[in-house]
C-alpha positions in Angstrom: -0.1 0.0 -0.1 1.2 3.5 -0.7 1.8 5.7 2.3 1.0 9.4 1.8 2.1 11.8 4.5 0.3 14.9 3.4 -2.2 17.1 5.1 -4.0 20.5 4.5 -6.0 22.9 6.5 -8.8 24.9 5.0 -9.8 28.2 6.7 -12.8 30.3 5.7 -14.0 32.7 8.3 -17.0 34.8 9.0 -16.2 37.7 11.4 -18.8 37.7 14.1 -19.2 37.9 17.7 -20.2 34.3 18.4 -21.5 35.2 21.9 -24.2 37.4 20.4 -27.2 35.2 20.1 -29.0 37.5 17.8 -26.4 36.9 15.1 -26.7 33.1 15.4 -29.3 32.6 12.6 -27.1 34.5 10.1 -24.0 32.6 11.2 -25.8 29.3 10.8 -27.0 30.2 7.4 -23.5 31.1 6.4 -22.1 27.9 7.9 -24.7 25.7 6.2 -24.0 27.4 2.8 -20.3 26.9 3.0 -20.3 23.4 4.3 -22.5 22.4 1.5 -20.1 24.1 -1.0 -17.2 22.3 0.5 -19.0 18.9 0.3 -19.8 19.5 -3.3 -16.2 20.5 -4.1 -14.8 17.3 -2.4 -17.4 14.8 -3.4 -16.0 13.5 -6.6 -12.3 13.6 -5.6 -13.0 11.7 -2.4 -15.2 9.2 -4.1 -12.5 8.5 -6.6 -9.8 8.2 -3.9 -12.0 5.8 -2.0 -12.6 3.7 -5.2 -8.8 3.6 -5.8 -8.1 2.5 -2.3 -10.8 -0.3 -2.5 -9.3 -1.5 -5.7 -5.8 -1.6 -4.2 -7.1 -3.5 -1.2 -9.1 -5.8 -3.5 -12.3 -5.0 -1.7 -14.3 -3.3 -4.6 -17.9 -4.6 -4.5 
């Protein structure tokens, strides 16, 4: 098996005072929008990587 020693951090911030409960709905809407965009961006590459790993392990269904 191939050992890959790489990592990455992704940071995308919304500047808000998180202790202000009145701004929570806006913050949650922002978070939901950006988490969905992140999931869409990574869906195909992660599915491909998973498929490759299953093929290497011989566990493709």
